[in-house]
C-alpha positions in Angstrom: 20.3 21.1 -19.5 16.8 20.0 -19.8 17.6 17.5 -16.6 18.6 20.6 -14.7 15.6 22.5 -15.6 13.3 19.5 -14.5 15.2 19.1 -11.1 14.9 23.0 -10.4 11.6 23.0 -10.9 10.7 20.0 -9.0 12.6 21.3 -5.9 10.9 24.7 -6.2 7.4 23.4 -6.7 6.9 20.4 -5.0 9.3 20.4 -2.1 9.2 23.6 -0.2 12.1 23.8 2.3 9.7 24.4 5.1 8.4 20.7 5.0 9.7 18.1 7.2 11.1 15.1 6.4 8.1 13.1 7.5 5.9 15.4 5.7 7.9 14.7 2.2 7.7 10.9 2.7 3.9 11.2 3.6 3.6 13.1 0.1 5.8 11.0 -1.6 3.4 7.9 -1.0 0.2 9.8 -1.1 0.4 9.2 -4.9 -1.0 5.8 -6.2 1.5 5.2 -8.7 4.3 5.9 -6.4 2.7 3.9 -4.1 2.7 0.9 -6.4 6.4 1.5 -7.2 7.4 1.3 -3.4 5.4 -1.8 -3.3 7.2 -3.4 -6.3 10.5 -2.3 -4.7 9.7 -4.3 -1.5 10.5 -7.2 -3.6 13.7 -6.1 -4.4 15.5 -4.0 -6.9 14.1 -2.9 -10.4 15.0 -1.3 -13.6 12.9 1.3 -15.1 11.7 -0.9 -18.1 10.6 -3.7 -15.6 8.4 -1.0 -13.7 7.0 0.3 -16.9 6.1 -3.0 -18.2 4.6 -4.0 -14.7 2.6 -0.7 -14.0 1.5 0.0 -17.6 2.6 3.3 -17.4 4.9 5.6 -20.0 8.6 5.6 -19.1 8.5 9.3 -18.4 5.6 9.0 -16.1 7.6 6.0 -14.0 11.0 8.0 -14.3 9.2 11.2 -12.8 7.9 9.5 -10.1 11.0 7.6 -9.4 12.8 11.0 -9.1 10.4 12.2 -6.5 10.8 8.9 -4.7 14.5 9.5 -4.8 14.5 13.2 -3.7 12.7 12.3 -0.4 14.9 9.4 0.2 13.1 6.7 0.0 14.4 5.1 -2.9 18.1 4.7 -4.3 19.8 4.1 -7.8 22.5 2.2 -9.1 23.9 2.3 -12.5 25.2 -0.7 -14.3 26.1 -0.3 -17.7 23.4 1.3 -19.8 20.5 0.5 -16.9 19.4 2.3 -13.8 18.2 0.3 -10.9 15.9 1.4 -8.3 15.6 -0.1 -4.9 14.1 0.9 -1.4 16.5 3.0 0.6 18.2 1.9 3.6 16.4 2.9 6.7 18.1 5.4 8.6 15.4 6.9 11.2 12.8 5.0 13.3 10.2 7.0 11.2 11.5 5.6 7.9 11.7 2.1 9.3 8.2 2.1 10.8 6.8 3.9 7.7 8.2 0.9 5.1 6.7 -1.7 7.8 3.5 0.0 7.8 3.4 0.2 4.1 4.3 -3.5 3.7 1.5 -4.8 6.1 -1.2 -2.6 4.2 -0.2 -3.5 0.9 -2.0 -6.7 1.3 -5.2 -5.0 1.4 -4.9 -3.3 -1.9 -6.3 -5.5 -5.0 -4.4 -3.1 -7.5 -1.1 -4.1 -5.9 -1.8 -7.7 -6.0 -2.4 -7.3 -10.0 0.7 -5.5 -10.3 2.6 -8.5 -8.4 1.1 -11.1 -10.9 2.0 -8.9 -13.9 5.4 -8.7 -12.6 5.6 -12.6 -11.9 4.8 -13.1 -15.5 7.5 -10.6 -16.7 9.9 -12.5 -14.7 9.0 -15.8 -16.4 8.9 -14.3 -19.7 12.3 -12.7 -19.3 13.4 -9.2 -18.5 14.2 -6.5 -20.8 17.9 -5.8 -19.1 
């Protein structure tokens, strides 16, 4: 029941029907946390616990941003057992493909993202939670 209320509010408040697909994707990547998530997912699929540990954000925050990215078509999920895994959605349009290419090229210029990458590498060495 709670999830449906959250999804309803999410759809009504943050994704008006008047916005184009491109507008929604630009809104999605305009947030620093969502941009960091996109950067990490370029390296491959991840579970929420790995994202939480890497980004140093609370689990509800990570889940909320992942839901936003999923609603905009930038991220897809796959459930395996108890764990939900997130990965970048396959690009279906030229715009989507070029957006991901642009982000990948620009990520090298953001120091915070390099710190996330280093934290993720340490996490992988120590053993993942799932």
